PDB file of N, CA, C, O and CB in Angstrom:
ATOM      1  N   MET A   1      10.442   5.115   1.267  1.00  0.00           N
ATOM      2  CA  MET A   1      11.843   4.811   0.848  1.00  0.00           C
ATOM      3  C   MET A   1      11.246   3.215   0.005  1.00  0.00           C
ATOM      4  O   MET A   1      11.456   2.744  -1.112  1.00  0.00           O
ATOM      5  CB  MET A   1      13.203   4.667   2.475  1.00  0.00           C
ATOM      6  N   ILE A   2      10.312   2.685   1.379  1.00  0.00           N
ATOM      7  CA  ILE A   2      10.330   1.109   1.116  1.00  0.00           C
ATOM      8  C   ILE A   2       9.451   0.587  -0.296  1.00  0.00           C
ATOM      9  O   ILE A   2       9.535  -0.519  -0.829  1.00  0.00           O
ATOM     10  CB  ILE A   2       9.597   0.346   2.542  1.00  0.00           C
ATOM     11  N   LYS A   3       8.582   1.760  -0.717  1.00  0.00           N
ATOM     12  CA  LYS A   3       7.736   1.934  -2.041  1.00  0.00           C
ATOM     13  C   LYS A   3       8.623   2.047  -3.148  1.00  0.00           C
ATOM     14  O   LYS A   3       8.691   1.231  -4.067  1.00  0.00           O
ATOM     15  CB  LYS A   3       6.802   3.202  -2.049  1.00  0.00           C
ATOM     16  N   THR A   4       9.317   3.109  -3.029  1.00  0.00           N
ATOM     17  CA  THR A   4      10.315   3.005  -4.136  1.00  0.00           C
ATOM     18  C   THR A   4      11.369   1.702  -4.401  1.00  0.00           C
ATOM     19  O   THR A   4      11.658   1.196  -5.485  1.00  0.00           O
ATOM     20  CB  THR A   4      11.137   4.176  -3.928  1.00  0.00           C
ATOM     21  N   TRP A   5      11.795   1.370  -3.190  1.00  0.00           N
ATOM     22  CA  TRP A   5      12.465  -0.060  -3.695  1.00  0.00           C
ATOM     23  C   TRP A   5      11.747  -1.175  -3.705  1.00  0.00           C
ATOM     24  O   TRP A   5      12.268  -2.289  -3.757  1.00  0.00           O
ATOM     25  CB  TRP A   5      13.554  -0.484  -2.943  1.00  0.00           C
ATOM     26  N   PHE A   6      10.456  -0.963  -3.656  1.00  0.00           N
ATOM     27  CA  PHE A   6       9.712  -2.206  -3.875  1.00  0.00           C
ATOM     28  C   PHE A   6       9.633  -2.120  -6.035  1.00  0.00           C
ATOM     29  O   PHE A   6       9.691  -2.964  -6.929  1.00  0.00           O
ATOM     30  CB  PHE A   6       7.758  -2.032  -2.737  1.00  0.00           C
ATOM     31  N   ILE A   7       9.527  -1.082  -5.995  1.00  0.00           N
ATOM     32  CA  ILE A   7       9.246  -0.686  -7.356  1.00  0.00           C
ATOM     33  C   ILE A   7      10.553  -0.665  -8.770  1.00  0.00           C
ATOM     34  O   ILE A   7      10.658  -0.845  -9.983  1.00  0.00           O
ATOM     35  CB  ILE A   7       8.689   0.795  -7.059  1.00  0.00           C
ATOM     36  N   THR A   8      11.251  -0.349  -7.694  1.00  0.00           N
ATOM     37  CA  THR A   8      12.930  -0.021  -8.607  1.00  0.00           C
ATOM     38  C   THR A   8      13.364  -1.204  -9.202  1.00  0.00           C
ATOM     39  O   THR A   8      13.946  -1.938  -8.403  1.00  0.00           O
ATOM     40  CB  THR A   8      14.392   0.453  -7.563  1.00  0.00           C
ATOM     41  N   ASN A   9      13.242  -1.798 -10.761  1.00  0.00           N
ATOM     42  CA  ASN A   9      13.881  -2.656 -11.202  1.00  0.00           C
ATOM     43  C   ASN A   9      12.968  -4.030 -11.111  1.00  0.00           C
ATOM     44  O   ASN A   9      13.166  -5.007 -11.833  1.00  0.00           O
ATOM     45  CB  ASN A   9      15.137  -2.602 -10.534  1.00  0.00           C
ATOM     46  N   ASN A  10      11.895  -3.940 -10.065  1.00  0.00           N
ATOM     47  CA  ASN A  10      10.771  -4.706  -9.943  1.00  0.00           C
ATOM     48  C   ASN A  10      11.249  -6.553  -9.037  1.00  0.00           C
ATOM     49  O   ASN A  10      10.912  -7.730  -9.158  1.00  0.00           O
ATOM     50  CB  ASN A  10      10.148  -4.770 -11.786  1.00  0.00           C
ATOM     51  N   LYS A  11      12.493  -5.462  -7.912  1.00  0.00           N
ATOM     52  CA  LYS A  11      13.140  -6.617  -7.298  1.00  0.00           C
ATOM     53  C   LYS A  11      12.343  -7.725  -7.050  1.00  0.00           C
ATOM     54  O   LYS A  11      12.846  -8.844  -7.145  1.00  0.00           O
ATOM     55  CB  LYS A  11      13.708  -6.296  -6.129  1.00  0.00           C
ATOM     56  N   THR A  12      10.986  -7.563  -6.698  1.00  0.00           N
ATOM     57  CA  THR A  12      10.652  -8.788  -5.599  1.00  0.00           C
ATOM     58  C   THR A  12       9.005  -9.488  -6.488  1.00  0.00           C
ATOM     59  O   THR A  12       8.406 -10.484  -6.084  1.00  0.00           O
ATOM     60  CB  THR A  12      10.269  -7.878  -3.456  1.00  0.00           C
ATOM     61  N   GLY A  13       8.695  -8.860  -7.402  1.00  0.00           N
ATOM     62  CA  GLY A  13       7.773  -9.074  -8.212  1.00  0.00           C
ATOM     63  C   GLY A  13       6.460  -8.841  -7.866  1.00  0.00           C
ATOM     64  O   GLY A  13       5.473  -9.343  -8.403  1.00  0.00           O
ATOM     65  N   CYS A  14       6.486  -7.987  -6.862  1.00  0.00           N
ATOM     66  CA  CYS A  14       5.253  -7.688  -5.802  1.00  0.00           C
ATOM     67  C   CYS A  14       4.254  -6.750  -6.593  1.00  0.00           C
ATOM     68  O   CYS A  14       4.798  -6.071  -7.464  1.00  0.00           O
ATOM     69  CB  CYS A  14       5.809  -6.839  -4.273  1.00  0.00           C
ATOM     70  N   ARG A  15       2.857  -6.589  -6.441  1.00  0.00           N
ATOM     71  CA  ARG A  15       2.054  -5.684  -6.993  1.00  0.00           C
ATOM     72  C   ARG A  15       1.474  -4.907  -5.725  1.00  0.00           C
ATOM     73  O   ARG A  15       1.288  -3.703  -5.897  1.00  0.00           O
ATOM     74  CB  ARG A  15       0.994  -6.370  -7.934  1.00  0.00           C
ATOM     75  N   PHE A  16       1.190  -5.394  -4.582  1.00  0.00           N
ATOM     76  CA  PHE A  16       0.801  -4.867  -3.594  1.00  0.00           C
ATOM     77  C   PHE A  16       1.688  -4.949  -2.281  1.00  0.00           C
ATOM     78  O   PHE A  16       2.482  -5.882  -2.160  1.00  0.00           O
ATOM     79  CB  PHE A  16      -0.350  -5.330  -3.489  1.00  0.00           C
ATOM     80  N   VAL A  17       1.556  -3.958  -1.272  1.00  0.00           N
ATOM     81  CA  VAL A  17       2.159  -4.102   0.060  1.00  0.00           C
ATOM     82  C   VAL A  17       0.720  -3.973   0.864  1.00  0.00           C
ATOM     83  O   VAL A  17      -0.067  -3.079   0.554  1.00  0.00           O
ATOM     84  CB  VAL A  17       3.447  -2.856   0.458  1.00  0.00           C
ATOM     85  N   VAL A  18       0.457  -4.818   1.801  1.00  0.00           N
ATOM     86  CA  VAL A  18      -1.085  -5.141   2.397  1.00  0.00           C
ATOM     87  C   VAL A  18      -0.147  -5.296   4.083  1.00  0.00           C
ATOM     88  O   VAL A  18       0.904  -5.847   4.413  1.00  0.00           O
ATOM     89  CB  VAL A  18      -2.204  -7.081   1.508  1.00  0.00           C
ATOM     90  N   VAL A  19      -1.292  -4.415   4.881  1.00  0.00           N
ATOM     91  CA  VAL A  19      -0.889  -4.145   5.950  1.00  0.00           C
ATOM     92  C   VAL A  19      -2.192  -4.624   7.027  1.00  0.00           C
ATOM     93  O   VAL A  19      -3.371  -4.654   6.673  1.00  0.00           O
ATOM     94  CB  VAL A  19      -0.424  -2.668   5.881  1.00  0.00           C
ATOM     95  N   ASP A  20      -1.687  -4.990   8.428  1.00  0.00           N
ATOM     96  CA  ASP A  20      -3.253  -5.369   8.732  1.00  0.00           C
ATOM     97  C   ASP A  20      -2.691  -4.525  10.179  1.00  0.00           C
ATOM     98  O   ASP A  20      -1.822  -4.788  11.009  1.00  0.00           O
ATOM     99  CB  ASP A  20      -3.977  -7.462   8.768  1.00  0.00           C
ATOM    100  N   SER A  21      -3.592  -3.473  10.019  1.00  0.00           N
ATOM    101  CA  SER A  21      -3.326  -2.359  11.242  1.00  0.00           C
ATOM    102  C   SER A  21      -3.864  -2.712  12.387  1.00  0.00           C
ATOM    103  O   SER A  21      -4.578  -3.714  12.438  1.00  0.00           O
ATOM    104  CB  SER A  21      -3.879  -0.975  11.023  1.00  0.00           C
ATOM    105  N   ARG A  22      -3.517  -1.670  13.894  1.00  0.00           N
ATOM    106  CA  ARG A  22      -4.303  -1.614  14.826  1.00  0.00           C
ATOM    107  C   ARG A  22      -4.930  -0.279  14.438  1.00  0.00           C
ATOM    108  O   ARG A  22      -4.490   0.645  13.753  1.00  0.00           O
ATOM    109  CB  ARG A  22      -3.673  -1.786  16.157  1.00  0.00           C
ATOM    110  N   PRO A  23      -6.100  -0.452  15.083  1.00  0.00           N
ATOM    111  CA  PRO A  23      -6.671   0.403  14.779  1.00  0.00           C
ATOM    112  C   PRO A  23      -6.180   2.493  15.174  1.00  0.00           C
ATOM    113  O   PRO A  23      -6.483   3.501  14.537  1.00  0.00           O
ATOM    114  CB  PRO A  23      -7.828  -0.286  15.333  1.00  0.00           C
ATOM    115  N   GLU A  24      -5.603   2.370  16.079  1.00  0.00           N
ATOM    116  CA  GLU A  24      -4.986   3.571  15.947  1.00  0.00           C
ATOM    117  C   GLU A  24      -3.744   3.988  15.167  1.00  0.00           C
ATOM    118  O   GLU A  24      -3.010   4.915  15.510  1.00  0.00           O
ATOM    119  CB  GLU A  24      -4.794   3.843  17.014  1.00  0.00           C
ATOM    120  N   SER A  25      -3.558   3.169  14.007  1.00  0.00           N
ATOM    121  CA  SER A  25      -2.402   3.232  13.157  1.00  0.00           C
ATOM    122  C   SER A  25      -2.741   3.324  11.790  1.00  0.00           C
ATOM    123  O   SER A  25      -1.951   3.586  10.883  1.00  0.00           O
ATOM    124  CB  SER A  25      -1.556   2.129  13.338  1.00  0.00           C
ATOM    125  N   VAL A  26      -4.591   2.978  11.619  1.00  0.00           N
ATOM    126  CA  VAL A  26      -5.170   3.330  10.263  1.00  0.00           C
ATOM    127  C   VAL A  26      -5.099   4.884   9.771  1.00  0.00           C
ATOM    128  O   VAL A  26      -5.076   4.964   8.543  1.00  0.00           O
ATOM    129  CB  VAL A  26      -6.665   2.911  10.297  1.00  0.00           C
ATOM    130  N   GLU A  27      -5.080   5.529  10.121  1.00  0.00           N
ATOM    131  CA  GLU A  27      -4.880   6.966  10.089  1.00  0.00           C
ATOM    132  C   GLU A  27      -3.260   6.919   9.440  1.00  0.00           C
ATOM    133  O   GLU A  27      -3.439   6.611   8.261  1.00  0.00           O
ATOM    134  CB  GLU A  27      -5.098   7.763  11.784  1.00  0.00           C
ATOM    135  N   PHE A  28      -2.229   7.032   9.598  1.00  0.00           N
ATOM    136  CA  PHE A  28      -1.262   6.833   9.720  1.00  0.00           C
ATOM    137  C   PHE A  28      -0.930   6.356   8.126  1.00  0.00           C
ATOM    138  O   PHE A  28      -0.185   7.008   7.395  1.00  0.00           O
ATOM    139  CB  PHE A  28      -1.111   6.056  10.883  1.00  0.00           C
ATOM    140  N   TYR A  29      -1.602   5.126   7.721  1.00  0.00           N
ATOM    141  CA  TYR A  29      -1.449   4.458   6.785  1.00  0.00           C
ATOM    142  C   TYR A  29      -2.394   5.155   5.209  1.00  0.00           C
ATOM    143  O   TYR A  29      -2.034   5.204   4.033  1.00  0.00           O
ATOM    144  CB  TYR A  29      -1.844   3.045   7.412  1.00  0.00           C
ATOM    145  N   LYS A  30      -3.409   5.508   5.744  1.00  0.00           N
ATOM    146  CA  LYS A  30      -4.182   6.080   5.173  1.00  0.00           C
ATOM    147  C   LYS A  30      -3.659   7.499   4.394  1.00  0.00           C
ATOM    148  O   LYS A  30      -3.954   7.889   3.264  1.00  0.00           O
ATOM    149  CB  LYS A  30      -5.116   6.163   6.084  1.00  0.00           C
ATOM    150  N   ARG A  31      -2.777   8.126   5.405  1.00  0.00           N
ATOM    151  CA  ARG A  31      -1.938   9.331   5.047  1.00  0.00           C
ATOM    152  C   ARG A  31      -0.850   9.143   3.856  1.00  0.00           C
ATOM    153  O   ARG A  31      -0.501   9.833   2.898  1.00  0.00           O
ATOM    154  CB  ARG A  31      -1.175   9.761   6.345  1.00  0.00           C
ATOM    155  N   CYS A  32      -0.344   7.396   4.577  1.00  0.00           N
ATOM    156  CA  CYS A  32       0.764   6.877   3.223  1.00  0.00           C
ATOM    157  C   CYS A  32      -0.313   6.514   2.003  1.00  0.00           C
ATOM    158  O   CYS A  32       0.116   5.726   1.159  1.00  0.00           O
ATOM    159  CB  CYS A  32       1.892   5.142   3.674  1.00  0.00           C
ATOM    160  N   ARG A  33      -1.494   6.950   1.853  1.00  0.00           N
ATOM    161  CA  ARG A  33      -1.804   6.284   0.843  1.00  0.00           C
ATOM    162  C   ARG A  33      -2.380   5.094   0.158  1.00  0.00           C
ATOM    163  O   ARG A  33      -2.710   4.842  -1.001  1.00  0.00           O
ATOM    164  CB  ARG A  33      -1.234   6.334   0.648  1.00  0.00           C
ATOM    165  N   PHE A  34      -2.384   4.144   1.838  1.00  0.00           N
ATOM    166  CA  PHE A  34      -2.956   3.151   1.371  1.00  0.00           C
ATOM    167  C   PHE A  34      -4.692   3.171   1.682  1.00  0.00           C
ATOM    168  O   PHE A  34      -5.478   3.970   2.190  1.00  0.00           O
ATOM    169  CB  PHE A  34      -2.167   2.000   1.948  1.00  0.00           C
ATOM    170  N   ASP A  35      -4.764   1.946   1.125  1.00  0.00           N
ATOM    171  CA  ASP A  35      -6.491   1.838   1.338  1.00  0.00           C
ATOM    172  C   ASP A  35      -7.043   0.998   1.299  1.00  0.00           C
ATOM    173  O   ASP A  35      -6.766   0.124   0.477  1.00  0.00           O
ATOM    174  CB  ASP A  35      -7.279   2.340   0.669  1.00  0.00           C
ATOM    175  N   PRO A  36      -8.268   0.848   2.325  1.00  0.00           N
ATOM    176  CA  PRO A  36      -9.103  -0.267   2.717  1.00  0.00           C
ATOM    177  C   PRO A  36      -8.965  -1.449   1.921  1.00  0.00           C
ATOM    178  O   PRO A  36      -9.115  -1.289   0.709  1.00  0.00           O
ATOM    179  CB  PRO A  36     -10.440   0.095   2.706  1.00  0.00           C
ATOM    180  N   TYR A  37      -8.669  -2.787   2.407  1.00  0.00           N
ATOM    181  CA  TYR A  37      -8.685  -3.710   1.673  1.00  0.00           C
ATOM    182  C   TYR A  37     -10.662  -3.735   1.189  1.00  0.00           C
ATOM    183  O   TYR A  37     -11.576  -3.137   1.757  1.00  0.00           O
ATOM    184  CB  TYR A  37      -7.876  -5.061   2.582  1.00  0.00           C
ATOM    185  N   PRO A  38     -10.718  -4.566   0.098  1.00  0.00           N
ATOM    186  CA  PRO A  38     -12.267  -4.304  -0.897  1.00  0.00           C
ATOM    187  C   PRO A  38     -12.795  -5.465   0.097  1.00  0.00           C
ATOM    188  O   PRO A  38     -14.025  -5.449   0.052  1.00  0.00           O
ATOM    189  CB  PRO A  38     -12.341  -4.730  -3.128  1.00  0.00           C
ATOM    190  N   VAL A  39     -12.395  -6.323   0.852  1.00  0.00           N
ATOM    191  CA  VAL A  39     -13.111  -7.453   1.780  1.00  0.00           C
ATOM    192  C   VAL A  39     -12.602  -7.151   3.355  1.00  0.00           C
ATOM    193  O   VAL A  39     -11.492  -7.321   3.860  1.00  0.00           O
ATOM    194  CB  VAL A  39     -12.592  -9.192   1.246  1.00  0.00           C
ATOM    195  N   PRO A  40     -13.842  -6.640   3.926  1.00  0.00           N
ATOM    196  CA  PRO A  40     -13.413  -6.296   5.882  1.00  0.00           C
ATOM    197  C   PRO A  40     -13.605  -7.388   6.731  1.00  0.00           C
ATOM    198  O   PRO A  40     -14.575  -8.124   6.911  1.00  0.00           O
ATOM    199  CB  PRO A  40     -14.480  -5.078   6.768  1.00  0.00           C
ATOM    200  N   LYS A  41     -12.406  -7.342   7.252  1.00  0.00           N
ATOM    201  CA  LYS A  41     -12.146  -8.541   8.251  1.00  0.00           C
ATOM    202  C   LYS A  41     -13.440  -8.877   9.254  1.00  0.00           C
ATOM    203  O   LYS A  41     -13.271  -8.545  10.427  1.00  0.00           O
ATOM    204  CB  LYS A  41     -10.792  -8.135   9.231  1.00  0.00           C
ATOM    205  N   LEU A  42     -14.229  -9.263   9.041  1.00  0.00           N
ATOM    206  CA  LEU A  42     -15.219  -9.284  10.312  1.00  0.00           C
ATOM    207  C   LEU A  42     -14.870  -9.719  11.686  1.00  0.00           C
ATOM    208  O   LEU A  42     -13.992 -10.540  11.954  1.00  0.00           O
ATOM    209  CB  LEU A  42     -16.276 -10.112  10.036  1.00  0.00           C
ATOM    210  N   GLY A  43     -15.571  -9.148  12.466  1.00  0.00           N
ATOM    211  CA  GLY A  43     -14.793  -9.655  14.070  1.00  0.00           C
ATOM    212  C   GLY A  43     -13.793  -9.530  14.047  1.00  0.00           C
ATOM    213  O   GLY A  43     -13.286 -10.450  14.689  1.00  0.00           O
ATOM    214  N   SER A  44     -12.540  -8.409  13.377  1.00  0.00           N
ATOM    215  CA  SER A  44     -11.324  -8.500  13.762  1.00  0.00           C
ATOM    216  C   SER A  44     -11.023  -7.087  14.350  1.00  0.00           C
ATOM    217  O   SER A  44     -11.748  -6.133  14.066  1.00  0.00           O
ATOM    218  CB  SER A  44     -10.448  -8.966  12.646  1.00  0.00           C
ATOM    219  N   LYS A  45      -9.967  -6.969  15.156  1.00  0.00           N
ATOM    220  CA  LYS A  45      -9.651  -5.974  16.237  1.00  0.00           C
ATOM    221  C   LYS A  45      -8.593  -4.993  15.424  1.00  0.00           C
ATOM    222  O   LYS A  45      -8.050  -3.971  15.842  1.00  0.00           O
ATOM    223  CB  LYS A  45      -8.954  -6.755  17.723  1.00  0.00           C
ATOM    224  N   THR A  46      -8.463  -5.678  14.027  1.00  0.00           N
ATOM    225  CA  THR A  46      -7.615  -4.988  13.022  1.00  0.00           C
ATOM    226  C   THR A  46      -8.082  -4.815  11.664  1.00  0.00           C
ATOM    227  O   THR A  46      -9.234  -5.196  11.460  1.00  0.00           O
ATOM    228  CB  THR A  46      -6.435  -5.633  12.912  1.00  0.00           C
ATOM    229  N   GLU A  47      -7.444  -4.326  10.693  1.00  0.00           N
ATOM    230  CA  GLU A  47      -7.806  -3.491   9.602  1.00  0.00           C
ATOM    231  C   GLU A  47      -6.928  -3.615   8.593  1.00  0.00           C
ATOM    232  O   GLU A  47      -5.767  -3.219   8.698  1.00  0.00           O
ATOM    233  CB  GLU A  47      -7.917  -2.180   9.928  1.00  0.00           C
ATOM    234  N   LEU A  48      -7.528  -4.318   7.252  1.00  0.00           N
ATOM    235  CA  LEU A  48      -6.105  -4.639   6.495  1.00  0.00           C
ATOM    236  C   LEU A  48      -6.541  -3.317   5.379  1.00  0.00           C
ATOM    237  O   LEU A  48      -7.650  -3.038   4.925  1.00  0.00           O
ATOM    238  CB  LEU A  48      -5.853  -6.654   5.654  1.00  0.00           C
ATOM    239  N   LEU A  49      -5.127  -2.614   5.139  1.00  0.00           N
ATOM    240  CA  LEU A  49      -5.080  -1.912   4.170  1.00  0.00           C
ATOM    241  C   LEU A  49      -4.212  -2.472   2.940  1.00  0.00           C
ATOM    242  O   LEU A  49      -3.605  -3.537   3.053  1.00  0.00           O
ATOM    243  CB  LEU A  49      -4.702  -0.754   4.656  1.00  0.00           C
ATOM    244  N   TYR A  50      -4.171  -1.571   1.543  1.00  0.00           N
ATOM    245  CA  TYR A  50      -3.398  -2.180   0.894  1.00  0.00           C
ATOM    246  C   TYR A  50      -2.876  -0.928   0.164  1.00  0.00           C
ATOM    247  O   TYR A  50      -3.467   0.150   0.213  1.00  0.00           O
ATOM    248  CB  TYR A  50      -3.974  -3.333   0.171  1.00  0.00           C
ATOM    249  N   PHE A  51      -1.825  -1.119  -0.460  1.00  0.00           N
ATOM    250  CA  PHE A  51      -1.228   0.249  -1.392  1.00  0.00           C
ATOM    251  C   PHE A  51      -0.571  -0.703  -2.797  1.00  0.00           C
ATOM    252  O   PHE A  51       0.324  -1.544  -2.711  1.00  0.00           O
ATOM    253  CB  PHE A  51       0.393   1.410  -0.306  1.00  0.00           C
ATOM    254  N   ASP A  52      -1.104  -0.402  -3.720  1.00  0.00           N
ATOM    255  CA  ASP A  52      -1.089  -0.482  -5.050  1.00  0.00           C
ATOM    256  C   ASP A  52       0.374   0.114  -5.855  1.00  0.00           C
ATOM    257  O   ASP A  52       0.525   1.151  -6.500  1.00  0.00           O
ATOM    258  CB  ASP A  52      -2.371   0.277  -5.444  1.00  0.00           C
ATOM    259  N   LEU A  53       1.307  -0.933  -5.548  1.00  0.00           N
ATOM    260  CA  LEU A  53       2.850  -0.182  -6.141  1.00  0.00           C
ATOM    261  C   LEU A  53       2.714  -0.222  -7.877  1.00  0.00           C
ATOM    262  O   LEU A  53       3.604   0.354  -8.503  1.00  0.00           O
ATOM    263  CB  LEU A  53       4.573  -1.341  -5.564  1.00  0.00           C
ATOM    264  N   MET A  54       1.711  -0.835  -8.569  1.00  0.00           N
ATOM    265  CA  MET A  54       2.111  -0.500 -10.174  1.00  0.00           C
ATOM    266  C   MET A  54       1.375   0.885 -10.183  1.00  0.00           C
ATOM    267  O   MET A  54       1.948   1.803 -10.769  1.00  0.00           O
ATOM    268  CB  MET A  54       1.442  -1.749 -11.547  1.00  0.00           C
ATOM    269  N   ALA A  55      -0.122   1.185  -9.451  1.00  0.00           N
ATOM    270  CA  ALA A  55      -0.347   2.374  -9.552  1.00  0.00           C
ATOM    271  C   ALA A  55       0.770   3.739  -9.332  1.00  0.00           C
ATOM    272  O   ALA A  55       0.938   4.744 -10.023  1.00  0.00           O
ATOM    273  CB  ALA A  55      -1.310   2.347  -8.775  1.00  0.00           C
ATOM    274  N   TYR A  56       1.222   3.420  -8.453  1.00  0.00           N
ATOM    275  CA  TYR A  56       2.461   4.332  -7.673  1.00  0.00           C
ATOM    276  C   TYR A  56       3.552   4.271  -8.790  1.00  0.00           C
ATOM    277  O   TYR A  56       4.030   5.376  -9.045  1.00  0.00           O
ATOM    278  CB  TYR A  56       3.140   3.581  -6.001  1.00  0.00           C
ATOM    279  N   LYS A  57       4.114   3.096  -9.602  1.00  0.00           N
ATOM    280  CA  LYS A  57       5.138   3.131 -10.775  1.00  0.00           C
ATOM    281  C   LYS A  57       4.743   4.272 -11.526  1.00  0.00           C
ATOM    282  O   LYS A  57       5.341   5.315 -11.791  1.00  0.00           O
ATOM    283  CB  LYS A  57       5.170   1.816 -11.723  1.00  0.00           C
ATOM    284  N   SER A  58       3.358   3.760 -11.878  1.00  0.00           N
ATOM    285  CA  SER A  58       3.041   4.644 -13.074  1.00  0.00           C
ATOM    286  C   SER A  58       2.495   6.109 -12.899  1.00  0.00           C
ATOM    287  O   SER A  58       2.180   6.815 -13.857  1.00  0.00           O
ATOM    288  CB  SER A  58       2.046   3.942 -13.858  1.00  0.00           C
ATOM    289  N   ALA A  59       2.402   6.551 -11.400  1.00  0.00           N
ATOM    290  CA  ALA A  59       2.211   7.725 -11.454  1.00  0.00           C
ATOM    291  C   ALA A  59       3.631   8.573 -11.378  1.00  0.00           C
ATOM    292  O   ALA A  59       3.750   9.749 -11.721  1.00  0.00           O
ATOM    293  CB  ALA A  59       1.256   7.969 -10.460  1.00  0.00           C
ATOM    294  N   LEU A  60       4.619   7.779 -10.886  1.00  0.00           N
ATOM    295  CA  LEU A  60       5.680   8.144 -10.769  1.00  0.00           C
ATOM    296  C   LEU A  60       6.691   8.382 -12.317  1.00  0.00           C
ATOM    297  O   LEU A  60       7.630   9.145 -12.546  1.00  0.00           O
ATOM    298  CB  LEU A  60       6.082   7.196  -9.797  1.00  0.00           C
ATOM    299  N   ASP A  61       5.936   7.271 -13.247  1.00  0.00           N
ATOM    300  CA  ASP A  61       6.891   7.354 -14.199  1.00  0.00           C
ATOM    301  C   ASP A  61       6.170   8.797 -15.312  1.00  0.00           C
ATOM    302  O   ASP A  61       6.796   9.453 -16.145  1.00  0.00           O
ATOM    303  CB  ASP A  61       7.076   5.602 -14.975  1.00  0.00           C
ATOM    304  N   SER A  62       4.852   8.911 -14.966  1.00  0.00           N
ATOM    305  CA  SER A  62       4.246  10.253 -16.049  1.00  0.00           C
ATOM    306  C   SER A  62       4.566  11.571 -15.375  1.00  0.00           C
ATOM    307  O   SER A  62       4.486  12.642 -15.977  1.00  0.00           O
ATOM    308  CB  SER A  62       2.370  10.267 -16.312  1.00  0.00           C
ATOM    309  N   GLU A  63       4.960  11.451 -14.007  1.00  0.00           N
ATOM    310  CA  GLU A  63       5.466  12.679 -13.192  1.00  0.00           C
ATOM    311  C   GLU A  63       6.736  13.117 -13.704  1.00  0.00           C
ATOM    312  O   GLU A  63       6.959  14.316 -13.870  1.00  0.00           O
ATOM    313  CB  GLU A  63       5.643  12.385 -11.673  1.00  0.00           C
ATOM    314  N   TYR A  64       7.750  12.048 -14.018  1.00  0.00           N
ATOM    315  CA  TYR A  64       8.979  12.374 -14.522  1.00  0.00           C
ATOM    316  C   TYR A  64       9.232  11.967 -16.001  1.00  0.00           C
ATOM    317  O   TYR A  64      10.346  11.529 -16.285  1.00  0.00           O
ATOM    318  CB  TYR A  64       9.940  11.795 -13.670  1.00  0.00           C
ATOM    319  N   SER A  65       8.148  12.095 -17.095  1.00  0.00           N
ATOM    320  CA  SER A  65       8.527  11.668 -18.509  1.00  0.00           C
ATOM    321  C   SER A  65       7.981  13.048 -19.191  1.00  0.00           C
ATOM    322  O   SER A  65       8.063  13.209 -20.409  1.00  0.00           O
ATOM    323  CB  SER A  65       7.731  10.078 -19.112  1.00  0.00           C
TER     324      SER A  65
END
């Protein structure tokens, strides 16, 4: 729901959703199609992941057009 809310009429001007995940939650975010952030956080116990809202909107637009 949050992904759709962010892309509807571009309410926020956001392009990416970024999370700083605990290790036990990483697989949840990957199942939700978040990708590992390109630059790893060295020495951190958490992992950055991101979701590209523009790609998501494009995929939805092409699916329903």
